[in-house]
Each structure stands twice: as structure tokens, then as C-alpha cells.
C-alpha positions as CSV (number, residue, x, y, z in Angstrom):
1,M,5.0,-9.7,-31.4
2,E,1.8,-8.2,-33.0
3,G,-0.1,-8.3,-29.8
4,R,2.9,-6.4,-28.2
5,R,2.6,-3.8,-30.6
6,S,-1.2,-3.3,-30.4
7,F,-1.0,-3.2,-26.4
8,T,1.2,-1.0,-26.5
9,G,0.4,1.2,-29.1
10,A,-3.0,1.8,-27.5
11,W,-1.7,2.7,-24.0
12,E,0.2,5.1,-26.0
13,A,-2.6,6.2,-27.3
14,A,-4.9,6.4,-24.0
15,N,-1.7,8.0,-21.9
16,R,-2.1,12.1,-21.4
17,G,0.2,12.4,-18.6
18,P,-0.6,12.3,-14.9
19,G,-4.4,12.3,-14.2
20,P,-6.9,10.1,-12.0
21,D,-6.8,6.8,-14.6
22,Q,-3.0,7.4,-15.1
23,E,-2.1,4.4,-12.6
24,K,-4.7,2.5,-13.7
25,L,-3.3,2.3,-17.8
26,D,0.2,2.0,-16.2
27,R,-1.0,-1.0,-13.9
28,A,-2.8,-2.8,-17.1
29,L,0.5,-2.1,-19.5
30,V,2.8,-3.6,-16.2
31,A,0.6,-6.5,-16.3
32,G,-0.1,-6.9,-20.0
33,L,3.6,-6.8,-20.1
34,L,4.9,-9.5,-17.8
35,L,1.9,-11.7,-19.2
36,D,3.8,-11.2,-22.7
37,T,7.1,-11.8,-20.7
38,M,6.1,-15.2,-20.0
39,L,4.5,-16.1,-22.4
40,D,8.0,-15.4,-24.5
41,G,9.1,-18.2,-22.1
42,P,11.2,-18.8,-19.0
43,G,14.1,-17.7,-20.3
44,G,16.5,-18.8,-16.9
45,P,16.4,-21.5,-14.7
46,E,13.6,-23.2,-13.5
47,D,14.1,-22.7,-9.9
48,A,11.1,-21.5,-7.9
49,R,13.7,-18.7,-6.4
50,S,15.3,-17.7,-9.1
51,Q,12.6,-17.4,-11.7
52,P,10.8,-14.0,-10.3
53,L,13.7,-12.5,-10.4
54,T,14.7,-13.6,-13.6
55,V,11.5,-12.6,-15.0
56,K,11.0,-9.4,-13.4
57,A,15.1,-8.6,-15.2
58,R,13.7,-9.4,-18.6
59,L,10.3,-7.5,-17.7
60,Q,12.4,-4.5,-16.6
61,R,14.1,-4.9,-20.3
62,N,10.9,-5.1,-22.0
63,L,9.8,-1.8,-20.4
64,V,12.6,0.1,-21.8
65,T,12.3,-1.9,-25.3
66,H,8.6,-0.7,-25.6
67,L,8.5,2.7,-23.9
68,A,12.3,4.1,-25.0
69,G,10.8,7.6,-27.2
70,R,6.9,7.2,-26.3
71,V,7.4,8.7,-22.6
72,T,9.2,11.4,-20.4
73,L,12.1,10.2,-18.1
74,D,10.0,10.7,-15.3
75,H,7.2,9.0,-16.5
76,F,9.4,6.0,-16.3
77,R,11.0,6.6,-13.6
78,T,8.0,6.6,-11.9
79,L,6.7,2.8,-13.8
80,V,10.0,1.6,-13.0
81,R,9.0,2.2,-9.1
82,N,5.9,0.9,-9.1
83,L,6.5,-2.2,-10.9
84,D,8.7,-3.0,-7.7
85,R,5.3,-2.6,-6.0
86,W,3.4,-4.3,-8.4
87,F,4.8,-7.2,-9.7
88,P,4.8,-9.1,-6.2
89,Y,1.0,-8.9,-6.8
90,Y,0.8,-9.8,-10.5
91,Y,3.5,-12.6,-10.7
92,P,1.7,-14.9,-8.7
93,L,-1.4,-14.3,-10.3
94,V,-0.1,-14.7,-13.7
95,S,2.4,-17.9,-13.0
96,P,0.3,-20.5,-12.3
97,A,-1.9,-19.9,-15.5
98,I,1.4,-19.9,-17.7
99,T,3.8,-22.2,-16.0
100,G,1.1,-24.7,-13.9
101,S,3.4,-24.0,-10.6
102,D,3.3,-22.2,-7.7
103,H,5.6,-19.5,-7.3
104,R,3.9,-17.4,-4.5
105,S,6.5,-17.9,-1.6
106,A,9.0,-16.7,-3.9
107,A,7.5,-13.7,-5.5
108,G,4.5,-12.7,-3.4
109,E,5.8,-13.6,0.1
110,A,9.1,-13.0,0.2
111,P,9.5,-8.9,-0.8
112,C,6.4,-8.1,1.8
113,R,7.9,-9.8,4.8
114,S,7.9,-6.4,6.7
115,E,4.7,-5.4,9.0
116,A,5.0,-1.9,9.1
117,A,4.7,-2.1,5.1
118,P,2.9,-4.6,3.0
119,C,2.6,-4.9,-0.4
120,G,0.6,-2.3,-1.8
121,S,1.4,0.0,1.7
122,A,2.3,2.7,-0.8
123,R,-1.6,3.4,-2.3
124,A,-2.6,3.3,1.7
125,L,-3.3,7.5,1.1
126,R,-5.8,9.2,-1.0
127,E,-2.5,11.3,-1.9
128,E,-4.8,14.2,-3.6
129,V,-7.0,14.4,-1.4
130,L,-4.2,15.0,0.7
131,K,-2.0,16.8,-1.1
132,N,-5.2,19.5,-2.0
133,W,-5.6,19.9,1.8
134,L,-2.0,20.7,2.5
135,G,-1.8,23.3,-0.3
136,R,-4.6,24.8,0.9
137,R,-4.7,24.6,4.6
138,V,-1.3,24.3,6.2
139,Q,0.3,27.7,5.3
140,E,-2.1,28.6,8.3
141,L,-1.1,26.3,10.9
142,L,2.7,26.6,10.4
143,P,5.1,29.4,11.2
144,H,6.3,31.7,8.2
145,R,9.5,32.5,9.5
146,P,12.7,31.1,7.3
147,H,14.7,28.6,8.2
148,R,11.7,27.0,9.9
149,K,12.3,23.3,10.6
150,L,8.4,22.5,10.5
151,H,7.3,23.1,6.4
152,P,4.5,21.8,4.7
153,D,7.0,19.3,2.3
154,K,8.4,18.0,5.3
155,L,5.4,16.9,7.2
156,G,3.6,15.6,4.2
157,D,6.8,13.5,4.0
158,F,6.0,12.9,7.4
159,L,2.1,11.8,7.0
160,R,3.1,9.7,4.6
161,R,5.3,7.6,5.9
162,T,3.1,7.3,8.6
163,Q,0.8,5.1,6.2
164,G,-2.5,6.2,8.3
165,R,-1.0,4.3,11.2
166,W,-0.5,5.7,15.5
167,F,2.4,7.6,16.2
168,R,3.3,9.2,19.3
169,V,4.9,12.7,20.0
170,K,7.9,11.7,20.7
171,D,8.1,10.2,16.8
172,F,6.6,13.8,15.4
173,Q,9.3,15.8,18.0
174,S,12.3,13.1,16.2
175,H,11.4,13.7,12.7
176,F,11.2,17.2,12.9
177,Q,13.9,17.8,15.6
178,I,12.3,19.9,18.0
179,D,11.1,20.2,21.4
180,R,8.2,18.1,22.8
181,K,6.1,21.3,23.8
182,T,6.3,22.4,20.4
183,A,5.5,19.5,19.0
184,W,2.8,19.0,21.4
185,E,1.5,22.1,19.9
186,Y,1.2,21.4,17.0
187,L,-0.3,18.3,16.7
188,Q,-3.2,20.2,18.7
189,K,-3.8,22.4,15.9
190,F,-3.4,19.4,13.3
191,L,-6.1,18.0,15.6
192,A,-8.2,20.9,15.9
193,A,-8.1,21.7,11.5
194,Q,-9.2,17.9,11.3
195,L,-6.0,16.5,10.0
196,L,-5.0,14.0,12.5
197,D,-6.9,12.5,15.0
198,H,-6.5,11.2,18.6
199,N,-6.8,8.0,20.3
200,K,-8.4,9.1,23.3
201,E,-5.6,7.6,25.5
202,R,-3.6,9.9,28.4
203,S,0.0,10.3,29.1
204,A,2.4,7.9,27.4
205,A,-0.4,5.8,25.8
206,V,-1.2,8.8,24.0
207,R,-1.3,8.4,20.1
208,Y,-2.1,10.2,16.4
209,C,-2.9,9.0,13.1
210,L,-3.7,10.9,9.7
211,A,-7.9,11.4,10.0
212,D,-9.6,9.0,8.3
213,R,-10.2,11.1,4.9
214,F,-7.0,11.3,4.1
215,L,-6.9,7.5,4.0
216,V,-8.4,4.9,1.3
217,V,-9.3,2.4,4.3
218,R,-11.9,3.2,7.0
219,A,-9.5,3.0,9.6
220,G,-11.5,4.7,12.6
221,A,-14.2,2.2,11.6
222,L,-11.9,-1.2,11.4
223,R,-10.1,-0.8,14.5
224,Q,-13.3,-0.5,16.1
225,K,-14.4,-3.9,14.5
226,A,-10.9,-5.5,15.1
227,A,-11.1,-4.9,18.6
228,E,-14.5,-6.1,18.6
229,V,-13.9,-9.6,17.3
230,R,-10.6,-10.0,19.0
231,G,-12.3,-12.3,22.0
232,D,-9.5,-13.0,24.3
233,L,-6.7,-11.8,22.1
234,P,-4.8,-8.8,23.9
235,L,-5.9,-5.6,22.3
236,A,-3.0,-4.0,21.5
237,L,-2.5,-7.1,19.1
238,A,-6.0,-6.2,17.5
239,R,-4.6,-2.3,16.9
240,A,-1.2,-4.0,15.2
241,V,-3.8,-5.9,13.1
242,A,-5.7,-3.2,12.5
243,D,-2.9,-0.7,11.4
244,W,-1.2,-3.4,9.3
245,L,-4.4,-4.1,7.4
246,I,-5.2,0.3,7.0
247,T,-1.5,0.5,5.0
248,T,-2.4,-2.3,2.6
249,G,-4.7,0.3,1.0
250,G,-7.3,-2.2,0.7
251,E,-4.8,-4.2,-2.0
252,A,-4.6,-7.8,-1.5
253,F,-2.3,-9.9,0.6
254,W,-1.1,-13.3,1.1
255,E,-2.3,-15.1,4.0
256,D,0.9,-16.7,4.7
257,Q,2.2,-13.4,5.3
258,W,1.3,-13.7,9.0
259,R,2.7,-16.7,9.8
260,G,5.2,-17.4,12.2
261,G,7.4,-14.6,13.7
262,H,6.1,-13.2,17.6
263,H,2.5,-13.7,18.0
264,G,2.5,-14.8,14.5
265,A,-0.3,-17.7,15.6
266,Q,-2.4,-14.7,17.7
267,R,-1.9,-12.9,14.5
268,Q,-3.5,-15.7,12.0
269,Q,-6.7,-16.2,14.6
270,I,-7.5,-12.5,14.4
271,L,-7.5,-12.9,10.5
272,V,-10.0,-16.2,11.0
273,R,-12.1,-13.9,13.1
274,L,-12.3,-10.8,10.8
275,E,-12.7,-13.4,7.6
276,A,-15.9,-14.8,9.5
277,A,-17.2,-11.3,10.2
278,G,-17.0,-10.7,6.6
279,V,-14.1,-7.8,7.3
280,L,-12.2,-9.8,4.8
281,R,-12.8,-11.4,1.6
282,V,-10.6,-14.4,-0.5
283,V,-9.8,-13.3,-3.6
284,V,-7.3,-16.0,-4.7
285,Q,-7.1,-20.1,-3.3
286,R,-4.4,-22.4,-4.3
287,G,-4.3,-25.4,-2.0
288,S,-3.7,-24.4,1.0
289,S,-2.6,-20.9,0.1
290,R,-5.0,-17.4,0.3
291,M,-5.1,-14.0,-0.9
292,L,-6.7,-12.2,1.2
293,Q,-8.6,-8.3,0.6
294,L,-10.9,-6.2,2.8
295,A,-14.3,-6.3,1.5
296,R,-15.3,-3.3,0.1
297,R,-17.0,-2.1,2.7
298,W,-14.4,-1.0,4.6
299,L,-13.0,1.5,2.1
300,Q,-14.2,5.2,1.4
301,D,-16.8,5.6,-1.3
302,D,-13.8,6.7,-3.9
303,A,-11.8,3.9,-3.4
304,G,-12.5,1.3,-6.4
305,K,-9.9,-1.4,-6.6
306,E,-9.0,-3.0,-9.7
307,S,-9.5,-6.7,-8.2
308,G,-13.3,-5.6,-7.8
309,A,-15.5,-5.5,-4.8
310,G,-16.0,-7.3,-1.7
């Protein structure tokens, strides 16, 4: 208990509100409280499927207990939202050290099944860079009339939802409820302003994506490398794998997330080839289960990760 008070007290002293180091402090707080929660005992059934849910519920109660009156309501809500994102990453790392068992499949895999939104996907963007660009440049590119369908906030929301993946003119058109010609004209403006990149294809194969400088991962280089190492595997599959890795934002993921489903075996082959090419590195290995991560050189220069360099 004394260690817990010292930990939260140190965090409170270091906490200065939103800033470049705030998320690191918050992550350290959540990881520390998770360790403290598990050291207090399981507090529930030992079933591998139910224990992660029990631990997470106790961790949420500990957040309330130790942070009440110490942070603003907005900051607390942010912590709770981020807990849903960080728990699947930290629990599999802490759990074996405390319980001696492997709960990876229950805690680290199930919340991350969607290929469109892997663990850590919320960190795929360099949020401050994008926010500053939109605040400085977007007004000159958008209409100024009242009740416009395309406005800065809605554009920012659309770009964040793509997480750096390719999207079609049709996707842009549908999101803003505008006609295809207008959608295409705005996309050309954003290309010229270097907000977006283009896949150089024609007609129905045309795709757009957020430019590299707004992403944590060096997306263009990664896509090119995935295409190079694919061998006889479909190019479309290599592109999908690259998009998925871009949305991780450089954070680690379990290799088992790639098994099963449509083209599961082929996706696994691409991962093996990317690892052999030095694109991916092994972060954690327990038996046949491995946690992988993009090597450091595939991230932007200022996009360091807590889990270390690759």
C-alpha cells in the first residue's frame, strides 16, 4: 500500500496536464497500478477467460480510488478510454510474472481481432503534426459558406478514422455526403497541399491515404518493402498487411492475431518474410507465442516507443 501511495504521489507531482510527456506518465501509471492490482491477489476465479475481465474491473476501481480529486474529470475520462487500449498490451506482459500462467489468448488477442483496428491503432497518427497542419492550412482549402458539409473538424475526424490506410473517392464522398465530382476536386486540392498521397493507379483502382509525415510509421517505405518480399503471394495481400502494420503505430502485436480467417496462412508467410528482412522484430516469446513489432527504422525519427528500439 505504501508503495502504491508513493507511485501515485510521484505521478501526481509530475502531472502537469496535457503535453508531449503526459501520455508516457499515464501509461506508466496504468502499468504500475496493473502490477499493484495483480500483486494484491487474483480476487476472482482462476479461469483463463474470466480472470482478465476480473483484473481489468479491479484496475478500473483502483483508478477511481487513487485518482479521485487528483485529476480533472476530462483527464480521468481520457485515462479510462486509454485503459481499454493499453490493457491488452500490458496484461500479457505482467500476468506471467505474477501468476506463472499464460493469459495471452484471453487478454491480448480477443480485443484485437479486427484487422482494421489492431491494438495501438489510436497511436498510428502523429496527432500534433496533423492538428497543427489542419489549424494552419485547411481553412484556405475548404469553402467558407455557412452550413458547409466539409469543414475542418469533420475532415480531421475522417483522416483519423483512416489511420493511414488507403481509401477510395467513394469513401470520402460518402463520409461528407457530397457528389463524386466535388469529392474528387477536394482530394486533388489535398494532394497538391501534400496532406494526402496517391497510389498512382487509374480509374476504379485509385486510392488515397494520409501523407507519411502525419503517420508514426514510414508508410510509403513499408508498403514498398512488403511488396518486395511478397514473392509469389498476391500483391493485394501484401498491401493489406502493410496497411495493417501502419495502423499499429509501431506498437507490438501477437503473431497469433494473423492465424486463421481468409488468407490467414498467406498473411503469416508475409510476416515471416518481413521478419527475415529485418522489418519486424520479436519483442516477447513464450513457447510458440511471439509478440512482434516494427523495427525502429520503420518509424518516423521522432516516433520513439516505450518498448525500445529495433
